[in-house]
C-alpha positions in Angstrom: 0.0 0.0 0.0 1.5 3.3 -1.1 0.5 5.2 2.1 2.7 2.9 4.1 5.6 3.2 1.6 5.3 7.0 1.8 6.2 6.8 5.5 9.5 5.1 4.8 10.1 7.4 1.8 9.6 10.4 4.1 12.0 9.0 6.7 14.7 8.5 4.0 14.1 12.1 3.0 14.7 13.2 6.6 17.8 11.2 6.8 19.2 12.6 3.5 18.5 16.2 4.5 20.0 15.5 7.9 23.2 14.3 6.2 23.2 17.3 3.9 22.8 19.6 6.9 25.8 17.9 8.5 27.9 18.6 5.4 26.8 22.3 5.4 27.6 22.6 9.1 31.1 21.1 8.5 31.7 23.5 5.7 30.6 26.5 7.8 32.7 25.4 10.8 35.8 25.3 8.6 35.1 28.4 6.5 38.3 30.0 7.9 40.4 26.8 8.0 43.5 27.1 5.7 43.4 24.5 2.9 40.0 23.1 3.8 38.0 21.7 0.9 34.2 21.8 1.2 31.9 18.8 1.0 29.0 18.9 -1.3 25.9 16.6 -1.0 24.9 14.4 -3.9 21.4 12.9 -3.8 20.4 9.7 -5.6 17.1 8.0 -5.8 16.3 4.4 -4.8 13.6 2.9 -7.0 11.5 -0.1 -5.6 9.3 -0.7 -8.6 8.8 1.5 -11.6 7.0 0.2 -14.7 4.7 1.7 -17.2 1.6 2.7 -15.4 2.9 1.6 -12.0 5.2 3.3 -9.5 5.7 2.4 -5.9 7.4 5.0 -3.6 11.1 4.4 -3.2 13.6 6.4 -1.2 16.5 8.9 -1.5 20.1 8.5 -0.5 22.6 11.3 0.3 26.3 10.9 -0.5 29.3 13.1 0.1 30.9 14.7 -3.0 34.3 16.1 -2.4 35.9 19.2 -3.9 39.6 18.5 -3.3 40.7 19.8 -6.6 38.8 23.1 -6.4 41.0 26.2 -5.7 40.5 28.4 -2.7 41.4 32.1 -2.6 45.0 33.0 -2.0 45.9 35.2 0.9 49.2 37.0 1.3 50.9 36.7 4.7 54.0 38.1 6.4 55.5 34.7 6.9 58.2 34.0 4.2 57.8 30.2 4.8 54.1 30.1 4.0 53.3 28.5 0.7 50.2 28.3 -1.5 49.6 26.2 -4.5 47.9 27.8 -7.5 46.7 25.3 -10.0 47.1 21.5 -9.8 49.3 20.0 -7.1 49.7 19.0 -3.4 52.5 19.3 -0.9 54.0 16.0 0.3 53.9 15.9 4.1 54.8 13.4 6.8 52.9 12.6 10.0 54.7 12.1 13.3 53.9 8.8 15.1 56.3 9.0 18.1 59.5 10.7 19.4 62.8 9.3 20.3 65.3 11.6 22.1 63.0 14.5 21.3 63.3 13.8 17.6 60.2 12.8 15.6 59.7 9.4 14.0 57.4 9.5 11.0 54.8 7.2 9.6 55.8 5.2 6.6 52.8 6.4 4.5 53.1 9.8 2.8 50.4 12.4 3.3 49.3 15.1 1.0 47.9 18.6 1.6 47.1 22.0 0.2 47.5 23.6 3.6 50.7 25.6 3.4 50.8 27.6 6.6 54.3 26.2 7.4 56.6 27.5 10.1 59.8 26.4 11.8 59.3 24.4 15.0 61.9 24.3 17.9 63.9 21.5 16.1 64.0 23.3 12.7 61.3 21.2 11.0 58.7 22.9 8.7 55.3 22.1 10.2 51.9 23.4 9.1 48.9 24.2 11.3 47.6 20.7 10.9 50.8 19.3 12.5 52.2 17.8 9.3 55.9 18.0 8.4 56.8 19.3 4.9 58.8 17.0 2.7 61.3 18.2 0.1 64.5 17.4 -1.8 67.7 18.8 -0.2 69.8 20.5 -2.9 73.5 21.2 -3.4 74.1 24.8 -2.3 76.6 25.4 -5.1 74.8 23.9 -8.0 71.2 24.1 -6.8 70.6 20.5 -8.0 68.7 18.0 -5.7 71.1 15.6 -3.9 68.4 12.9 -3.7 65.3 11.8 -5.6 63.3 10.8 -2.5 61.5 13.5 -0.6 62.2 13.7 3.1 61.1 15.8 6.0 63.0 19.1 5.8 65.0 20.2 8.9 66.8 23.5 8.8 69.5 23.9 11.4 71.2 27.0 12.5 74.2 26.3 10.4 76.8 28.9 9.4 77.8 29.8 5.9 81.6 29.1 5.8 83.9 31.8 4.4 85.0 31.5 0.8 88.1 33.1 -0.7 87.6 35.4 -3.7 88.8 33.8 -7.0 87.0 35.8 -9.6 86.4 39.5 -10.1 84.2 40.6 -13.0 85.3 44.0 -14.1 83.6 45.9 -17.0 84.7 49.5 -17.9 85.7 51.9 -20.6 89.1 53.5 -20.5 89.1 56.8 -22.3 90.9 56.9 -25.6 91.3 60.7 -25.5 93.8 60.8 -22.7 97.5 61.5 -22.9 100.4 59.4 -21.7 102.4 61.1 -18.9 105.6 62.6 -20.3 108.9 63.8 -18.8 107.8 67.4 -19.3 104.8 67.2 -16.9 107.0 66.4 -13.9 105.6 62.8 -13.5 107.4 60.2 -15.5 110.6 62.2 -15.8 111.1 62.2 -12.0 110.9 58.4 -11.8 114.7 57.8 -11.4 115.2 59.8 -14.5 114.5 57.0 -16.9 111.1 58.2 -18.1 109.3 54.8 -17.6 109.5 54.1 -13.9 105.7 54.3 -13.7 106.0 50.7 -15.0 108.0 49.6 -11.9 106.6 47.2 -9.4 105.9 50.0 -6.9 105.7 53.8 -6.9 106.7 54.6 -3.4 106.7 57.8 -1.4 110.4 57.2 -0.6 111.1 58.3 -4.2 110.8 61.7 -5.7 107.1 61.2 -6.7 104.5 61.1 -3.9 101.4 59.0 -4.3 99.3 62.2 -4.7 101.2 63.0 -7.9 100.5 59.5 -9.2 96.8 60.0 -8.5 96.8 63.3 -10.4 98.1 61.6 -13.5 95.9 58.5 -13.4 92.2 57.7 -13.6 90.1 56.1 -10.8 89.0 52.5 -11.6 86.9 51.8 -8.6 87.4 49.5 -5.6 87.1 45.8 -5.1 86.4 43.9 -1.8 88.3 40.7 -1.7 88.2 37.9 0.9 90.9 35.5 1.9 90.6 31.9 2.9 89.4 32.7 6.4 87.0 35.4 5.3 89.2 38.4 6.1 88.1 41.5 4.2 90.6 43.2 1.9 89.7 46.5 0.1 91.7 47.1 -3.1 91.5 50.5 -4.8 92.4 50.5 -8.5 93.6 53.3 -10.8 94.5 53.1 -14.5 97.5 54.8 -16.2 97.8 55.1 -20.0 101.3 53.8 -20.7 101.6 54.0 -24.5 99.7 55.4 -27.5 100.1 52.8 -30.3 101.5 53.8 -33.7 100.2 51.1 -35.9 97.2 49.2 -34.4 97.2 45.4 -34.8 95.2 42.5 -33.6 98.2 40.6 -32.3 99.0 41.7 -28.7 102.5 42.8 -27.8 102.0 42.5 -24.1 102.1 38.7 -24.0 101.7 38.5 -20.3 99.7 41.5 -18.9 100.3 40.5 -15.3 104.1 40.6 -15.6 105.4 44.1 -14.9 108.7 43.4 -16.7 106.9 42.2 -19.8 104.8 45.3 -20.0 107.9 47.6 -19.4 109.8 45.9 -22.2 106.9 46.3 -24.6 106.3 50.0 -23.8 110.0 51.0 -23.7 110.9 49.3 -26.9 112.1 51.4 -29.9 109.1 53.2 -31.4 106.7 52.1 -28.6 103.9 49.6 -29.0 101.6 49.2 -32.0 98.6 49.2 -29.8 97.5 51.4 -26.9 98.6 50.0 -23.5 97.0 50.8 -20.1 98.4 49.7 -16.7 96.2 49.0 -13.7 97.7 49.7 -10.2 96.4 49.1 -6.7 97.0 51.0 -3.6 98.9 49.4 -0.7 98.9 51.6 2.3 101.3 51.4 5.2 103.3 48.4 4.0 106.0 48.7 6.7 103.8 49.4 9.6 105.2 52.9 10.1 101.8 54.7 9.8 100.0 56.3 7.0 102.2 58.1 4.4 105.5 56.5 5.5 105.6 53.8 2.8 102.4 54.2 0.8 102.7 52.5 -2.6 100.8 52.0 -5.9 101.6 48.5 -7.0 101.3 47.1 -10.5 98.3 44.8 -10.9 97.8 44.1 -14.6 97.8 45.7 -18.1 95.3 45.9 -21.0 96.2 46.4 -24.6 93.7 47.9 -27.2 93.6 48.6 -30.9 93.6 52.4 -31.0 91.4 52.6 -34.1 88.6 50.3 -32.8 88.9 50.5 -29.0 88.7 46.7 -28.7 90.7 44.6 -26.3 93.4 42.5 -27.8 95.3 41.3 -24.7 94.1 38.6 -22.4 90.4 39.1 -21.4 90.8 37.1 -18.2 94.3 37.7 -16.7 95.2 35.6 -13.7 96.3 37.8 -10.8 98.8 36.0 -8.5 101.5 36.7 -5.9 100.1 40.1 -4.8 100.1 41.5 -1.2 98.1 44.2 0.5 98.8 45.7 3.8 101.3 43.1 4.6 99.0 40.2 3.8 98.9 38.0 0.7 96.0 38.7 -1.7 94.1 35.6 -2.8 94.9 34.6 -6.4 92.0 35.6 -8.6 90.9 35.9 -12.2 90.4 39.5 -13.4 87.4 38.9 -15.8 87.0 41.6 -18.4 84.2 39.8 -20.2 80.4 40.0 -20.1 78.4 37.0 -21.5 81.5 35.8 -23.3 82.3 39.1 -25.0 85.1 41.5 -24.0 83.7 44.2 -21.8 86.8 46.3 -21.2 87.0 48.9 -24.0 88.8 52.0 -25.0 86.5 54.6 -26.5 86.6 58.4 -26.3 85.0 59.9 -23.2 83.8 63.5 -22.9 85.2 63.6 -19.4 88.3 61.7 -20.3 87.7 59.5 -17.3 87.3 55.8 -16.6 83.7 54.7 -16.7 83.2 51.5 -14.6 79.9 49.7 -15.3 80.5 46.6 -13.2 82.7 45.4 -10.4 81.4 42.1 -9.0 83.5 39.6 -7.0 82.7 36.3 -5.4 83.9 35.2 -2.0 82.4 36.2 1.3 83.1 36.0 5.0 81.6 33.6 7.5 77.9 34.2 8.0 75.1 33.3 10.4 71.6 32.2 9.3 69.4 35.3 9.1 66.2 34.3 7.3 64.6 31.3 5.5 62.1 31.9 2.7 60.4 30.3 -0.2 60.5 31.6 -3.8 58.1 31.1 -6.7 60.1 28.2 -8.0 59.2 26.3 -4.9 62.8 26.5 -3.6 63.5 27.1 0.1 66.6 29.4 0.5 68.5 30.9 3.4 69.9 34.3 3.7 73.0 34.7 5.9 74.4 37.7 7.8 77.2 38.0 5.2 74.6 38.8 2.5 74.9 35.5 0.8 71.7 33.6 -0.2 71.9 29.9 -0.8 69.3 27.3 -1.7 68.4 24.6 0.9 65.7 22.4 -0.6 63.3 22.0 -3.5 59.6 21.5 -2.6 58.0 19.1 -5.1 54.3 19.1 -6.0 52.4 15.9 -6.8 49.2 15.4 -8.7 46.6 12.6 -8.8 44.5 11.2 -11.6 41.4 11.5 -9.5 42.1 13.8 -6.5 38.5 13.9 -5.3 38.8 10.2 -4.6 41.5 10.6 -2.0 40.8 9.8 1.6 40.5 12.7 4.0 42.4 12.9 7.3 42.4 15.3 10.2 44.3 18.6 9.7 43.5 19.0 6.0 45.6 16.1 4.8 44.8 13.3 2.4 46.1 9.8 1.6 46.0 8.0 -1.7 43.4 5.4 -2.5 43.0 2.8 -5.3 40.4 5.2 -6.8 42.6 8.3 -6.7 45.7 6.6 -8.2 49.3 6.9 -7.2 50.9 10.4 -6.8 52.6 11.8 -9.8 55.6 14.1 -9.5 55.9 17.4 -11.4 52.4 18.7 -11.0 51.4 21.5 -13.3 50.7 23.9 -10.4 52.9 26.6 -9.1 54.0 27.5 -5.6 53.4 31.1 -4.3 55.7 32.0 -1.5 54.5 34.1 1.4 50.8 33.1 0.9 48.3 30.5 2.0 45.3 29.0 0.3 42.1 29.7 2.2 39.1 27.4 2.4 37.1 27.1 -0.8 33.8 27.5 1.2 31.4 30.2 0.1 29.5 31.2 3.3 26.6 32.8 1.4 26.2 29.7 -0.8 26.2 27.5 2.3 23.5 29.6 3.9 21.4 29.2 0.8 21.8 25.5 0.8 21.0 25.5 4.5 17.6 27.2 3.9 16.8 24.7 1.1 17.7 21.7 3.3 15.6 23.1 6.1 12.6 23.5 3.8 13.0 20.1 2.2 13.3 18.5 5.7 10.1 20.2 6.8 8.4 19.0 3.6 9.4 15.4 4.3 8.3 15.7 7.9 4.9 17.0 6.6 4.6 14.0 4.2 5.0 11.7 7.2 2.4 13.5 9.3 0.0 13.5 6.3 0.5 9.8 5.7 -0.2 9.2 9.4 -3.4 11.2 9.2 -4.5 9.2 6.2 -3.9 5.9 8.2 -5.8 7.4 11.0 -8.8 8.0 8.7 -8.5 4.3 7.6 -8.7 3.3 11.3 -11.7 5.5 11.8 -13.7 3.8 9.1 -14.1 0.8 11.4 -15.7 2.9 14.1 
């Protein structure tokens, strides 16, 4: 009898709307939970008997429909370790099962999450608000390449960045073509022991007739370099350029075969008729070499030379001379390469300059002193890097993203985490999504939409309750017929 069946149908409707209301309540409760994915309700009918001209009341069933793959809004934060995923992808995380000697021991099964509100705990692990530990690939700090293919929980310790000696100085500049060579008549070269070329000597010292100030007046400033030795000690090297020769017949073959050898340069410049190309000498300032105080033995020492075609201004001598055996302030200078190139092309030139001065466009050296860990942050490539007190920034780890063939089929866990299931498929590396540093993904719950669904669920629930009371009244009428 259909009136009896309508009672059970109404009860199934109450159950279905009760379950829908539970999903709505869950969504509203987690509307502000980072990385939360709302649960939708999918209704399906249960048919008992349905043929042409005949239909018996059935029932309704409510099932959960997940939205794991639907993006939530991104929110910028002030935490440089926060991460959000835009597009497809999940973080790999680990769950702690116990501790031994205050160190976590992790479950063997990987977890996955979109919740990226990570921060450092007291042991240096990156843990999100759900209590899960971020997994990543440690990288080589010099090359930036991963050192392993298996993600592992990332632990950042308060390590120091060890000092590194300078071995390369990139130097790009233009030396003015329209500048004269100092001559004996201007009281500079002529006073160097009376030979007219003493400017090429190993040192120009204040003990001789020419004071360092006179050298400065007849040379051009070439900037300053900061070098570091093996223990990270800082050495400031001031450089000035002197034009040693104006060429008389420019040629591509260099005459200064060894630009770092002072004797070789002196021989080329003082040879009969001078050089075919223009020759410049670079000198560096070495103060107080004998410890007697400033001005007692200040010297300008030969560093290297550069040879140019006078007609084209192009460098013809070595573009990467090796500087060896120098000293500064009584301490040895680390051997380094003086790199006059930029992207493989010579970047030390000799063109006319309106001010007849050296124009330095780049002085960049490697090497640095010992540094302490100052900050850890995440960039847009999903790489965790550390900034040290010495200004050096080095990569620490790469954060991989994984994808699933059917992400909505993953099993949900507490704290916004998921585990794979046979229906979701195995995790696939190199997801198409992108990591945004300094941000988190909010819940994908729309509060206004949930309130609308709540009203509908309430009304449908009331309607089902009314169908039950109406069927009860109809049965009561049947019972009254007997009276």
